A tleap script that builds the chain and sets N, CA, C and O, in Angstrom:
source leaprc.protein.ff14SB
mol = sequence {
  NMET ASP ILE ILE SER GLY LEU ALA ALA ALA
  SER GLN ALA LEU ASP VAL ALA LYS LYS LEU
  ARG GLN PHE GLU LYS SER PHE ASP GLU ALA
  GLU PHE LYS LEU GLN ILE ALA GLU LEU TYR
  THR ALA LEU SER GLU VAL LYS ILE ALA LEU
  ALA ASP ALA LYS GLU THR ILE ALA GLU LYS
  ASP ALA GLU ILE ARG ARG LEU THR GLU ILE
  GLN LEU GLY ASN LEU LYS VAL VAL ARG ARG
  ASP GLY PHE PRO PHE GLY VAL GLU ASN GLY
  LYS VAL LEU PRO ILE PRO PHE CYS PRO THR
  CYS GLU GLN ALA GLY THR GLN ASN LEU PHE
  SER SER PRO ILE LYS GLY LYS PHE TYR CYS
  SER VAL CYS HIE ARG THR GLU VAL ARG ILE
  PRO THR ALA PRO PRO PRO PRO CPRO
}
set mol.1.N position { 0.851 -1.175 0.002 }
set mol.1.CA position { 0.005 -0.003 0.000 }
set mol.1.C position { 0.894 1.241 -0.001 }
set mol.1.O position { 1.872 1.311 0.743 }
set mol.2.N position { 0.555 2.203 -0.825 }
set mol.2.CA position { 1.385 3.403 -0.892 }
set mol.2.C position { 0.916 4.455 0.114 }
set mol.2.O position { -0.104 4.287 0.782 }
set mol.3.N position { 1.672 5.524 0.202 }
set mol.3.CA position { 1.396 6.563 1.191 }
set mol.3.C position { 0.060 7.240 0.906 }
set mol.3.O position { -0.680 7.549 1.840 }
set mol.4.N position { -0.262 7.475 -0.355 }
set mol.4.CA position { -1.516 8.138 -0.717 }
set mol.4.C position { -2.706 7.301 -0.255 }
set mol.4.O position { -3.678 7.842 0.274 }
set mol.5.N position { -2.635 5.980 -0.454 }
set mol.5.CA position { -3.718 5.095 0.004 }
set mol.5.C position { -3.835 5.136 1.519 }
set mol.5.O position { -4.936 5.122 2.071 }
set mol.6.N position { -2.693 5.187 2.181 }
set mol.6.CA position { -2.687 5.253 3.634 }
set mol.6.C position { -3.339 6.528 4.137 }
set mol.6.O position { -4.097 6.504 5.107 }
set mol.7.N position { -3.047 7.638 3.482 }
set mol.7.CA position { -3.681 8.906 3.878 }
set mol.7.C position { -5.180 8.875 3.624 }
set mol.7.O position { -5.956 9.416 4.411 }
set mol.8.N position { -5.586 8.255 2.543 }
set mol.8.CA position { -7.020 8.121 2.258 }
set mol.8.C position { -7.701 7.265 3.331 }
set mol.8.O position { -8.807 7.576 3.773 }
set mol.9.N position { -7.029 6.185 3.743 }
set mol.9.CA position { -7.582 5.333 4.795 }
set mol.9.C position { -7.653 6.100 6.119 }
set mol.9.O position { -8.618 5.943 6.867 }
set mol.10.N position { -6.654 6.920 6.417 }
set mol.10.CA position { -6.671 7.723 7.650 }
set mol.10.C position { -7.830 8.706 7.605 }
set mol.10.O position { -8.518 8.899 8.607 }
set mol.11.N position { -8.052 9.324 6.464 }
set mol.11.CA position { -9.165 10.252 6.310 }
set mol.11.C position { -10.498 9.548 6.530 }
set mol.11.O position { -11.397 10.081 7.181 }
set mol.12.N position { -10.612 8.341 5.976 }
set mol.12.CA position { -11.834 7.559 6.147 }
set mol.12.C position { -12.044 7.221 7.626 }
set mol.12.O position { -13.160 7.299 8.139 }
set mol.13.N position { -10.958 6.847 8.298 }
set mol.13.CA position { -11.061 6.519 9.723 }
set mol.13.C position { -11.503 7.730 10.522 }
set mol.13.O position { -12.312 7.603 11.442 }
set mol.14.N position { -10.987 8.894 10.186 }
set mol.14.CA position { -11.399 10.114 10.890 }
set mol.14.C position { -12.871 10.426 10.646 }
set mol.14.O position { -13.566 10.874 11.558 }
set mol.15.N position { -13.357 10.193 9.421 }
set mol.15.CA position { -14.764 10.415 9.124 }
set mol.15.C position { -15.648 9.491 9.967 }
set mol.15.O position { -16.671 9.915 10.503 }
set mol.16.N position { -15.242 8.231 10.075 }
set mol.16.CA position { -16.010 7.280 10.889 }
set mol.16.C position { -15.988 7.708 12.351 }
set mol.16.O position { -17.006 7.642 13.040 }
set mol.17.N position { -14.824 8.148 12.822 }
set mol.17.CA position { -14.716 8.594 14.206 }
set mol.17.C position { -15.618 9.795 14.471 }
set mol.17.O position { -16.221 9.896 15.539 }
set mol.18.N position { -15.713 10.709 13.499 }
set mol.18.CA position { -16.609 11.868 13.655 }
set mol.18.C position { -18.054 11.417 13.759 }
set mol.18.O position { -18.826 11.934 14.567 }
set mol.19.N position { -18.413 10.436 12.921 }
set mol.19.CA position { -19.787 9.913 12.984 }
set mol.19.C position { -20.060 9.312 14.353 }
set mol.19.O position { -21.139 9.499 14.916 }
set mol.20.N position { -19.085 8.592 14.885 }
set mol.20.CA position { -19.280 7.968 16.203 }
set mol.20.C position { -19.399 9.025 17.296 }
set mol.20.O position { -20.145 8.847 18.259 }
set mol.21.N position { -18.662 10.128 17.145 }
set mol.21.CA position { -18.745 11.193 18.129 }
set mol.21.C position { -20.127 11.844 18.123 }
set mol.21.O position { -20.619 12.296 19.157 }
set mol.22.N position { -20.733 11.880 16.960 }
set mol.22.CA position { -22.055 12.475 16.840 }
set mol.22.C position { -23.149 11.428 17.099 }
set mol.22.O position { -24.310 11.595 16.725 }
set mol.23.N position { -22.731 10.369 17.741 }
set mol.23.CA position { -23.635 9.249 18.036 }
set mol.23.C position { -24.876 9.733 18.775 }
set mol.23.O position { -24.783 10.448 19.773 }
set mol.24.N position { -26.009 9.341 18.279 }
set mol.24.CA position { -27.265 9.669 18.933 }
set mol.24.C position { -27.897 8.387 19.418 }
set mol.24.O position { -27.596 7.299 18.926 }
set mol.25.N position { -28.757 8.525 20.365 }
set mol.25.CA position { -29.417 7.349 20.913 }
set mol.25.C position { -30.322 6.688 19.883 }
set mol.25.O position { -30.800 5.572 20.084 }
set mol.26.N position { -30.551 7.393 18.778 }
set mol.26.CA position { -31.421 6.815 17.756 }
set mol.26.C position { -30.707 5.695 16.976 }
set mol.26.O position { -31.363 4.894 16.312 }
set mol.27.N position { -29.345 5.636 17.055 }
set mol.27.CA position { -28.621 4.529 16.417 }
set mol.27.C position { -28.993 3.243 17.127 }
set mol.27.O position { -29.076 3.199 18.354 }
set mol.28.N position { -29.208 2.232 16.373 }
set mol.28.CA position { -29.405 0.953 17.044 }
set mol.28.C position { -28.034 0.285 17.207 }
set mol.28.O position { -27.042 0.742 16.639 }
set mol.29.N position { -27.994 -0.767 17.965 }
set mol.29.CA position { -26.735 -1.433 18.296 }
set mol.29.C position { -26.034 -1.979 17.046 }
set mol.29.O position { -24.807 -1.928 16.967 }
set mol.30.N position { -26.769 -2.489 16.090 }
set mol.30.CA position { -26.180 -3.052 14.880 }
set mol.30.C position { -25.484 -1.962 14.059 }
set mol.30.O position { -24.396 -2.182 13.527 }
set mol.31.N position { -26.102 -0.811 13.961 }
set mol.31.CA position { -25.507 0.290 13.197 }
set mol.31.C position { -24.234 0.782 13.879 }
set mol.31.O position { -23.251 1.112 13.216 }
set mol.32.N position { -24.261 0.827 15.201 }
set mol.32.CA position { -23.085 1.233 15.971 }
set mol.32.C position { -21.929 0.246 15.742 }
set mol.32.O position { -20.789 0.659 15.527 }
set mol.33.N position { -22.224 -1.034 15.789 }
set mol.33.CA position { -21.193 -2.049 15.573 }
set mol.33.C position { -20.629 -1.974 14.159 }
set mol.33.O position { -19.435 -2.196 13.956 }
set mol.34.N position { -21.470 -1.666 13.186 }
set mol.34.CA position { -21.010 -1.505 11.808 }
set mol.34.C position { -20.022 -0.334 11.714 }
set mol.34.O position { -18.993 -0.444 11.048 }
set mol.35.N position { -20.327 0.762 12.368 }
set mol.35.CA position { -19.439 1.929 12.361 }
set mol.35.C position { -18.101 1.588 13.027 }
set mol.35.O position { -17.047 2.006 12.547 }
set mol.36.N position { -18.138 0.852 14.100 }
set mol.36.CA position { -16.909 0.444 14.791 }
set mol.36.C position { -16.076 -0.456 13.889 }
set mol.36.O position { -14.857 -0.300 13.809 }
set mol.37.N position { -16.732 -1.400 13.205 }
set mol.37.CA position { -16.021 -2.299 12.295 }
set mol.37.C position { -15.360 -1.512 11.160 }
set mol.37.O position { -14.227 -1.806 10.778 }
set mol.38.N position { -16.063 -0.519 10.624 }
set mol.38.CA position { -15.481 0.321 9.565 }
set mol.38.C position { -14.278 1.094 10.098 }
set mol.38.O position { -13.286 1.267 9.390 }
set mol.39.N position { -14.363 1.551 11.323 }
set mol.39.CA position { -13.251 2.282 11.928 }
set mol.39.C position { -12.038 1.378 12.082 }
set mol.39.O position { -10.923 1.781 11.751 }
set mol.40.N position { -12.235 0.162 12.579 }
set mol.40.CA position { -11.116 -0.775 12.726 }
set mol.40.C position { -10.482 -1.106 11.375 }
set mol.40.O position { -9.258 -1.187 11.267 }
set mol.41.N position { -11.303 -1.295 10.355 }
set mol.41.CA position { -10.794 -1.593 9.026 }
set mol.41.C position { -9.928 -0.441 8.509 }
set mol.41.O position { -8.816 -0.650 8.025 }
set mol.42.N position { -10.455 0.760 8.621 }
set mol.42.CA position { -9.705 1.927 8.143 }
set mol.42.C position { -8.410 2.109 8.921 }
set mol.42.O position { -7.381 2.444 8.336 }
set mol.43.N position { -8.447 1.895 10.221 }
set mol.43.CA position { -7.239 2.049 11.026 }
set mol.43.C position { -6.200 0.975 10.706 }
set mol.43.O position { -5.000 1.247 10.728 }
set mol.44.N position { -6.651 -0.230 10.412 }
set mol.44.CA position { -5.690 -1.283 10.041 }
set mol.44.C position { -5.037 -0.966 8.703 }
set mol.44.O position { -3.858 -1.265 8.510 }
set mol.45.N position { -5.780 -0.364 7.774 }
set mol.45.CA position { -5.194 0.042 6.491 }
set mol.45.C position { -4.162 1.151 6.702 }
set mol.45.O position { -3.132 1.182 6.028 }
set mol.46.N position { -4.438 2.051 7.628 }
set mol.46.CA position { -3.484 3.109 7.954 }
set mol.46.C position { -2.210 2.503 8.522 }
set mol.46.O position { -1.106 2.909 8.161 }
set mol.47.N position { -2.369 1.529 9.413 }
set mol.47.CA position { -1.208 0.884 10.026 }
set mol.47.C position { -0.343 0.186 8.976 }
set mol.47.O position { 0.884 0.270 9.028 }
set mol.48.N position { -0.974 -0.497 8.032 }
set mol.48.CA position { -0.235 -1.172 6.963 }
set mol.48.C position { 0.494 -0.155 6.095 }
set mol.48.O position { 1.655 -0.350 5.738 }
set mol.49.N position { -0.197 0.934 5.758 }
set mol.49.CA position { 0.417 1.960 4.914 }
set mol.49.C position { 1.620 2.595 5.607 }
set mol.49.O position { 2.642 2.854 4.973 }
set mol.50.N position { 1.495 2.843 6.901 }
set mol.50.CA position { 2.616 3.436 7.639 }
set mol.50.C position { 3.798 2.466 7.743 }
set mol.50.O position { 4.952 2.885 7.659 }
set mol.51.N position { 3.517 1.182 7.925 }
set mol.51.CA position { 4.600 0.194 7.969 }
set mol.51.C position { 5.311 0.117 6.615 }
set mol.51.O position { 6.539 0.051 6.553 }
set mol.52.N position { 4.523 0.124 5.527 }
set mol.52.CA position { 5.109 0.119 4.180 }
set mol.52.C position { 5.953 1.367 3.940 }
set mol.52.O position { 7.045 1.292 3.376 }
set mol.53.N position { 5.433 2.513 4.376 }
set mol.53.CA position { 6.175 3.765 4.189 }
set mol.53.C position { 7.473 3.737 4.983 }
set mol.53.O position { 8.507 4.197 4.497 }
set mol.54.N position { 7.429 3.201 6.200 }
set mol.54.CA position { 8.639 3.112 7.019 }
set mol.54.C position { 9.694 2.254 6.332 }
set mol.54.O position { 10.874 2.605 6.319 }
set mol.55.N position { 9.266 1.123 5.760 }
set mol.55.CA position { 10.188 0.228 5.060 }
set mol.55.C position { 10.776 0.906 3.818 }
set mol.55.O position { 11.974 0.800 3.553 }
set mol.56.N position { 9.928 1.600 3.065 }
set mol.56.CA position { 10.396 2.308 1.871 }
set mol.56.C position { 11.406 3.387 2.230 }
set mol.56.O position { 12.416 3.551 1.545 }
set mol.57.N position { 11.136 4.116 3.293 }
set mol.57.CA position { 12.052 5.172 3.736 }
set mol.57.C position { 13.383 4.568 4.175 }
set mol.57.O position { 14.439 5.118 3.862 }
set mol.58.N position { 13.349 3.444 4.896 }
set mol.58.CA position { 14.586 2.796 5.332 }
set mol.58.C position { 15.412 2.330 4.119 }
set mol.58.O position { 16.635 2.467 4.116 }
set mol.59.N position { 14.748 1.781 3.093 }
set mol.59.CA position { 15.445 1.344 1.888 }
set mol.59.C position { 16.092 2.534 1.170 }
set mol.59.O position { 17.234 2.457 0.719 }
set mol.60.N position { 15.351 3.612 1.077 }
set mol.60.CA position { 15.894 4.806 0.407 }
set mol.60.C position { 17.041 5.412 1.207 }
set mol.60.O position { 18.015 5.886 0.623 }
set mol.61.N position { 16.940 5.405 2.528 }
set mol.61.CA position { 18.039 5.900 3.365 }
set mol.61.C position { 19.300 5.063 3.160 }
set mol.61.O position { 20.401 5.609 3.080 }
set mol.62.N position { 19.144 3.737 3.074 }
set mol.62.CA position { 20.289 2.854 2.851 }
set mol.62.C position { 20.921 3.140 1.493 }
set mol.62.O position { 22.146 3.162 1.372 }
set mol.63.N position { 20.099 3.357 0.477 }
set mol.63.CA position { 20.623 3.667 -0.855 }
set mol.63.C position { 21.341 5.007 -0.861 }
set mol.63.O position { 22.371 5.151 -1.520 }
set mol.64.N position { 20.819 5.985 -0.143 }
set mol.64.CA position { 21.475 7.293 -0.040 }
set mol.64.C position { 22.832 7.142 0.632 }
set mol.64.O position { 23.816 7.725 0.176 }
set mol.65.N position { 22.896 6.361 1.719 }
set mol.65.CA position { 24.185 6.135 2.389 }
set mol.65.C position { 25.178 5.460 1.449 }
set mol.65.O position { 26.352 5.827 1.409 }
set mol.66.N position { 24.700 4.466 0.690 }
set mol.66.CA position { 25.575 3.751 -0.239 }
set mol.66.C position { 26.103 4.696 -1.312 }
set mol.66.O position { 27.297 4.692 -1.608 }
set mol.67.N position { 25.238 5.489 -1.886 }
set mol.67.CA position { 25.665 6.416 -2.934 }
set mol.67.C position { 26.562 7.518 -2.382 }
set mol.67.O position { 27.459 7.995 -3.077 }
set mol.68.N position { 26.326 7.924 -1.142 }
set mol.68.CA position { 27.194 8.913 -0.509 }
set mol.68.C position { 28.590 8.352 -0.328 }
set mol.68.O position { 29.570 9.061 -0.559 }
set mol.69.N position { 28.708 7.097 0.079 }
set mol.69.CA position { 30.018 6.458 0.227 }
set mol.69.C position { 30.756 6.431 -1.116 }
set mol.69.O position { 31.961 6.671 -1.182 }
set mol.70.N position { 30.015 6.136 -2.170 }
set mol.70.CA position { 30.623 6.123 -3.503 }
set mol.70.C position { 31.102 7.537 -3.851 }
set mol.70.O position { 32.235 7.731 -4.292 }
set mol.71.N position { 30.227 8.510 -3.647 }
set mol.71.CA position { 30.558 9.899 -4.012 }
set mol.71.C position { 31.747 10.425 -3.211 }
set mol.71.O position { 32.563 11.182 -3.736 }
set mol.72.N position { 31.848 10.031 -1.955 }
set mol.72.CA position { 32.940 10.520 -1.121 }
set mol.72.C position { 34.261 9.831 -1.416 }
set mol.72.O position { 35.307 10.228 -0.902 }
set mol.73.N position { 34.210 8.808 -2.238 }
set mol.73.CA position { 35.444 8.116 -2.613 }
set mol.73.C position { 35.918 7.140 -1.557 }
set mol.73.O position { 37.118 6.896 -1.432 }
set mol.74.N position { 35.002 6.585 -0.804 }
set mol.74.CA position { 35.368 5.682 0.291 }
set mol.74.C position { 35.412 4.212 -0.100 }
set mol.74.O position { 35.647 3.358 0.755 }
set mol.75.N position { 35.193 3.902 -1.356 }
set mol.75.CA position { 35.215 2.496 -1.776 }
set mol.75.C position { 36.622 2.099 -2.236 }
set mol.75.O position { 37.373 2.908 -2.780 }
set mol.76.N position { 36.945 0.838 -2.001 }
set mol.76.CA position { 38.198 0.299 -2.549 }
set mol.76.C position { 38.042 0.240 -4.061 }
set mol.76.O position { 36.927 0.187 -4.581 }
set mol.77.N position { 39.160 0.249 -4.754 }
set mol.77.CA position { 39.134 0.283 -6.212 }
set mol.77.C position { 40.027 -0.821 -6.774 }
set mol.77.O position { 41.131 -1.052 -6.282 }
set mol.78.N position { 39.534 -1.496 -7.809 }
set mol.78.CA position { 40.357 -2.401 -8.618 }
set mol.78.C position { 40.339 -1.839 -10.040 }
set mol.78.O position { 39.376 -1.183 -10.437 }
set mol.79.N position { 41.392 -2.093 -10.799 }
set mol.79.CA position { 41.510 -1.495 -12.136 }
set mol.79.C position { 41.519 -2.553 -13.229 }
set mol.79.O position { 42.003 -3.671 -13.050 }
set mol.80.N position { 40.974 -2.160 -14.349 }
set mol.80.CA position { 41.064 -2.970 -15.563 }
set mol.80.C position { 41.167 -1.998 -16.727 }
set mol.80.O position { 40.307 -1.137 -16.913 }
set mol.81.N position { 42.221 -2.147 -17.501 }
set mol.81.CA position { 42.451 -1.316 -18.689 }
set mol.81.C position { 42.376 0.181 -18.374 }
set mol.81.O position { 41.857 0.962 -19.172 }
set mol.82.N position { 42.888 0.571 -17.225 }
set mol.82.CA position { 42.927 1.988 -16.866 }
set mol.82.C position { 41.651 2.527 -16.260 }
set mol.82.O position { 41.587 3.708 -15.922 }
set mol.83.N position { 40.631 1.694 -16.113 }
set mol.83.CA position { 39.371 2.140 -15.541 }
set mol.83.C position { 39.248 1.650 -14.099 }
set mol.83.O position { 39.481 0.471 -13.832 }
set mol.84.N position { 38.888 2.526 -13.170 }
set mol.84.CA position { 38.722 2.123 -11.777 }
set mol.84.C position { 37.311 1.589 -11.514 }
set mol.84.O position { 36.318 2.251 -11.817 }
set mol.85.N position { 37.241 0.398 -10.953 }
set mol.85.CA position { 35.968 -0.204 -10.578 }
set mol.85.C position { 35.885 -0.235 -9.056 }
set mol.85.O position { 36.831 -0.659 -8.393 }
set mol.86.N position { 34.772 0.206 -8.504 }
set mol.86.CA position { 34.591 0.180 -7.060 }
set mol.86.C position { 34.277 -1.215 -6.566 }
set mol.86.O position { 33.663 -2.014 -7.272 }
set mol.87.N position { 34.706 -1.502 -5.340 }
set mol.87.CA position { 34.416 -2.777 -4.693 }
set mol.87.C position { 33.543 -2.479 -3.480 }
set mol.87.O position { 33.931 -1.732 -2.581 }
set mol.88.N position { 32.360 -3.077 -3.476 }
set mol.88.CA position { 31.399 -2.850 -2.400 }
set mol.88.C position { 30.955 -4.198 -1.851 }
set mol.88.O position { 30.426 -5.032 -2.586 }
set mol.89.N position { 31.170 -4.407 -0.562 }
set mol.89.CA position { 30.805 -5.676 0.096 }
set mol.89.C position { 31.407 -6.877 -0.618 }
set mol.89.O position { 30.756 -7.913 -0.757 }
set mol.90.N position { 32.651 -6.738 -1.071 }
set mol.90.CA position { 33.337 -7.846 -1.729 }
set mol.90.C position { 32.967 -8.054 -3.182 }
set mol.90.O position { 33.508 -8.951 -3.828 }
set mol.91.N position { 32.055 -7.248 -3.716 }
set mol.91.CA position { 31.628 -7.384 -5.106 }
set mol.91.C position { 32.082 -6.161 -5.892 }
set mol.91.O position { 32.033 -5.032 -5.402 }
set mol.92.N position { 32.522 -6.408 -7.114 }
set mol.92.CA position { 32.968 -5.316 -7.981 }
set mol.92.C position { 31.738 -4.725 -8.674 }
set mol.92.O position { 30.910 -5.452 -9.222 }
set mol.93.N position { 31.635 -3.391 -8.639 }
set mol.93.CA position { 30.521 -2.717 -9.311 }
set mol.93.C position { 30.643 -2.953 -10.823 }
set mol.93.O position { 31.759 -2.976 -11.343 }
set mol.94.N position { 29.530 -3.127 -11.534 }
set mol.94.CA position { 29.590 -3.478 -12.950 }
set mol.94.C position { 30.012 -2.328 -13.865 }
set mol.94.O position { 30.468 -2.569 -14.982 }
set mol.95.N position { 29.867 -1.095 -13.413 }
set mol.95.CA position { 30.231 0.068 -14.225 }
set mol.95.C position { 31.353 0.813 -13.505 }
set mol.95.O position { 31.279 1.017 -12.293 }
set mol.96.N position { 32.387 1.218 -14.233 }
set mol.96.CA position { 33.524 1.862 -13.576 }
set mol.96.C position { 33.246 3.310 -13.195 }
set mol.96.O position { 32.275 3.927 -13.632 }
set mol.97.N position { 34.150 3.825 -12.354 }
set mol.97.CA position { 34.152 5.244 -12.057 }
set mol.97.C position { 34.790 5.972 -13.236 }
set mol.97.O position { 35.542 5.386 -14.014 }
set mol.98.N position { 34.482 7.230 -13.349 }
set mol.98.CA position { 35.102 8.062 -14.368 }
set mol.98.C position { 36.564 8.304 -13.983 }
set mol.98.O position { 36.819 8.834 -12.902 }
set mol.99.N position { 37.529 7.935 -14.827 }
set mol.99.CA position { 38.938 8.132 -14.495 }
set mol.99.C position { 39.302 9.608 -14.289 }
set mol.99.O position { 40.136 9.927 -13.443 }
set mol.100.N position { 38.688 10.493 -15.049 }
set mol.100.CA position { 38.966 11.921 -14.911 }
set mol.100.C position { 38.533 12.425 -13.539 }
set mol.100.O position { 39.274 13.149 -12.875 }
set mol.101.N position { 37.332 12.038 -13.120 }
set mol.101.CA position { 36.829 12.458 -11.806 }
set mol.101.C position { 37.639 11.816 -10.680 }
set mol.101.O position { 37.863 12.436 -9.640 }
set mol.102.N position { 38.077 10.572 -10.890 }
set mol.102.CA position { 38.862 9.903 -9.859 }
set mol.102.C position { 40.168 10.662 -9.618 }
set mol.102.O position { 40.601 10.809 -8.475 }
set mol.103.N position { 40.793 11.144 -10.696 }
set mol.103.CA position { 42.021 11.924 -10.549 }
set mol.103.C position { 41.763 13.221 -9.775 }
set mol.103.O position { 42.664 13.754 -9.127 }
set mol.104.N position { 40.522 13.723 -9.848 }
set mol.104.CA position { 40.149 14.941 -9.128 }
set mol.104.C position { 39.733 14.633 -7.682 }
set mol.104.O position { 39.444 15.548 -6.911 }
set mol.105.N position { 39.703 13.345 -7.318 }
set mol.105.CA position { 39.423 12.974 -5.936 }
set mol.105.C position { 38.016 12.507 -5.631 }
set mol.105.O position { 37.674 12.332 -4.462 }
set mol.106.N position { 37.185 12.297 -6.648 }
set mol.106.CA position { 35.834 11.785 -6.408 }
set mol.106.C position { 35.625 10.488 -7.170 }
set mol.106.O position { 36.385 10.153 -8.078 }
set mol.107.N position { 34.593 9.771 -6.791 }
set mol.107.CA position { 34.265 8.507 -7.449 }
set mol.107.C position { 32.878 8.647 -8.065 }
set mol.107.O position { 31.875 8.339 -7.421 }
set mol.108.N position { 32.822 9.105 -9.294 }
set mol.108.CA position { 31.560 9.260 -10.003 }
set mol.108.C position { 31.414 8.127 -11.008 }
set mol.108.O position { 32.270 7.928 -11.871 }
set mol.109.N position { 30.319 7.391 -10.882 }
set mol.109.CA position { 30.066 6.296 -11.818 }
set mol.109.C position { 29.661 6.839 -13.185 }
set mol.109.O position { 28.959 7.846 -13.277 }
set mol.110.N position { 30.103 6.171 -14.238 }
set mol.110.CA position { 29.567 6.463 -15.551 }
set mol.110.C position { 28.095 6.077 -15.547 }
set mol.110.O position { 27.671 5.221 -14.771 }
set mol.111.N position { 27.323 6.710 -16.416 }
set mol.111.CA position { 25.922 6.331 -16.553 }
set mol.111.C position { 25.844 4.973 -17.236 }
set mol.111.O position { 26.825 4.501 -17.811 }
set mol.112.N position { 24.677 4.351 -17.168 }
set mol.112.CA position { 24.449 3.162 -17.984 }
set mol.112.C position { 24.523 3.605 -19.434 }
set mol.112.O position { 24.321 4.786 -19.718 }
set mol.113.N position { 24.806 2.695 -20.362 }
set mol.113.CA position { 24.978 3.131 -21.753 }
set mol.113.C position { 23.740 3.843 -22.295 }
set mol.113.O position { 22.616 3.359 -22.162 }
set mol.114.N position { 23.975 5.001 -22.907 }
set mol.114.CA position { 22.921 5.753 -23.573 }
set mol.114.C position { 23.353 5.874 -25.032 }
set mol.114.O position { 24.374 6.488 -25.342 }
set mol.115.N position { 22.558 5.278 -25.921 }
set mol.115.CA position { 22.902 5.249 -27.355 }
set mol.115.C position { 24.302 4.702 -27.563 }
set mol.115.O position { 25.044 5.196 -28.412 }
set mol.116.N position { 24.665 3.685 -26.793 }
set mol.116.CA position { 25.947 3.010 -26.957 }
set mol.116.C position { 27.127 3.723 -26.335 }
set mol.116.O position { 28.266 3.292 -26.516 }
set mol.117.N position { 26.887 4.813 -25.600 }
set mol.117.CA position { 27.987 5.554 -24.985 }
set mol.117.C position { 27.775 5.661 -23.481 }
set mol.117.O position { 26.646 5.742 -22.997 }
set mol.118.N position { 28.893 5.659 -22.756 }
set mol.118.CA position { 28.870 5.858 -21.322 }
set mol.118.C position { 29.208 7.327 -21.053 }
set mol.118.O position { 30.081 7.896 -21.708 }
set mol.119.N position { 28.527 7.928 -20.105 }
set mol.119.CA position { 28.633 9.364 -19.906 }
set mol.119.C position { 28.835 9.675 -18.423 }
set mol.119.O position { 28.168 9.089 -17.570 }
set mol.120.N position { 29.755 10.597 -18.111 }
set mol.120.CA position { 29.950 11.069 -16.734 }
set mol.120.C position { 29.153 12.352 -16.562 }
set mol.120.O position { 29.372 13.322 -17.289 }
set mol.121.N position { 28.243 12.366 -15.618 }
set mol.121.CA position { 27.372 13.527 -15.426 }
set mol.121.C position { 28.107 14.688 -14.738 }
set mol.121.O position { 27.585 15.802 -14.693 }
set mol.122.N position { 29.296 14.444 -14.210 }
set mol.122.CA position { 30.034 15.500 -13.507 }
set mol.122.C position { 30.993 16.228 -14.458 }
set mol.122.O position { 30.906 17.446 -14.616 }
set mol.123.N position { 31.900 15.487 -15.083 }
set mol.123.CA position { 32.894 16.133 -15.955 }
set mol.123.C position { 32.534 16.032 -17.446 }
set mol.123.O position { 33.212 16.608 -18.295 }
set mol.124.N position { 31.467 15.298 -17.747 }
set mol.124.CA position { 30.949 15.147 -19.106 }
set mol.124.C position { 31.841 14.315 -20.030 }
set mol.124.O position { 31.730 14.402 -21.253 }
set mol.125.N position { 32.719 13.516 -19.440 }
set mol.125.CA position { 33.543 12.611 -20.252 }
set mol.125.C position { 32.630 11.558 -20.869 }
set mol.125.O position { 31.700 11.081 -20.218 }
set mol.126.N position { 32.888 11.204 -22.098 }
set mol.126.CA position { 32.111 10.192 -22.805 }
set mol.126.C position { 33.045 9.084 -23.256 }
set mol.126.O position { 34.138 9.346 -23.760 }
set mol.127.N position { 32.612 7.852 -23.074 }
set mol.127.CA position { 33.376 6.685 -23.510 }
set mol.127.C position { 32.483 5.807 -24.369 }
set mol.127.O position { 31.327 5.560 -24.025 }
set mol.128.N position { 33.025 5.333 -25.498 }
set mol.128.CA position { 32.258 4.434 -26.352 }
set mol.128.C position { 32.288 3.024 -25.773 }
set mol.128.O position { 31.272 2.329 -25.759 }
set mol.129.N position { 33.441 2.616 -25.304 }
set mol.129.CA position { 33.579 1.274 -24.721 }
set mol.129.C position { 34.290 1.361 -23.385 }
set mol.129.O position { 35.246 2.115 -23.203 }
set mol.130.N position { 33.793 0.572 -22.471 }
set mol.130.CA position { 34.493 0.423 -21.192 }
set mol.130.C position { 34.698 -1.071 -20.970 }
set mol.130.O position { 33.914 -1.891 -21.450 }
set mol.131.N position { 35.751 -1.419 -20.242 }
set mol.131.CA position { 35.992 -2.843 -20.035 }
set mol.131.C position { 34.959 -3.440 -19.107 }
set mol.131.O position { 34.283 -2.734 -18.359 }
set mol.132.N position { 34.852 -4.763 -19.171 }
set mol.132.CA position { 33.992 -5.453 -18.213 }
set mol.132.C position { 34.679 -5.457 -16.849 }
set mol.132.O position { 35.901 -5.350 -16.749 }
set mol.133.N position { 33.884 -5.580 -15.830 }
set mol.133.CA position { 34.418 -5.529 -14.480 }
set mol.133.C position { 35.384 -6.678 -14.226 }
set mol.133.O position { 35.136 -7.807 -14.650 }
set mol.134.N position { 36.472 -6.396 -13.544 }
set mol.134.CA position { 37.410 -7.467 -13.206 }
set mol.134.C position { 36.845 -8.329 -12.095 }
set mol.134.O position { 35.859 -7.948 -11.465 }
set mol.135.N position { 37.442 -9.474 -11.841 }
set mol.135.CA position { 36.967 -10.310 -10.733 }
set mol.135.C position { 37.254 -9.596 -9.402 }
set mol.135.O position { 38.144 -8.748 -9.330 }
set mol.136.N position { 36.499 -9.941 -8.353 }
set mol.136.CA position { 36.721 -9.313 -7.068 }
set mol.136.C position { 38.125 -9.573 -6.542 }
set mol.136.O position { 38.727 -10.601 -6.851 }
set mol.137.N position { 38.641 -8.651 -5.753 }
set mol.137.CA position { 39.998 -8.851 -5.197 }
set mol.137.C position { 39.993 -10.005 -4.203 }
set mol.137.O position { 38.965 -10.318 -3.603 }
set mol.138.N position { 41.153 -10.633 -4.036 }
set mol.138.CA position { 41.217 -11.770 -3.102 }
set mol.138.C position { 41.051 -11.342 -1.666 }
set mol.138.O position { 41.081 -12.179 -0.764 }
savepdb mol mol.pdb
quit
């Protein structure tokens, strides 16, 4: 469930709660129980949406930390044909860092191939071919 659905469920739960607050003695017991059941349903949908949102945020935070480590130049590097490949958790990244940016002290990955060319978004270096990633270091 996405965040928008969760907010809609929260809104629905609040509407049901307002109806219950305006409860009059003219409601019969069955109608009251129906309103309570609708409230529980809406609140459970809110709980699911919030749990999903929390998980999504945690995943995005982890990805931001990973990309920050790459950007700061904190990854080990192995080389093949003059191209630096980052090593993360014992695995070699499939696309190399830009050699020009590496000489300047940063680790910027080339983009995935666009029209058969690899492109650095920082220094604008373009490569037609890059080597395949070397095996992980021992």
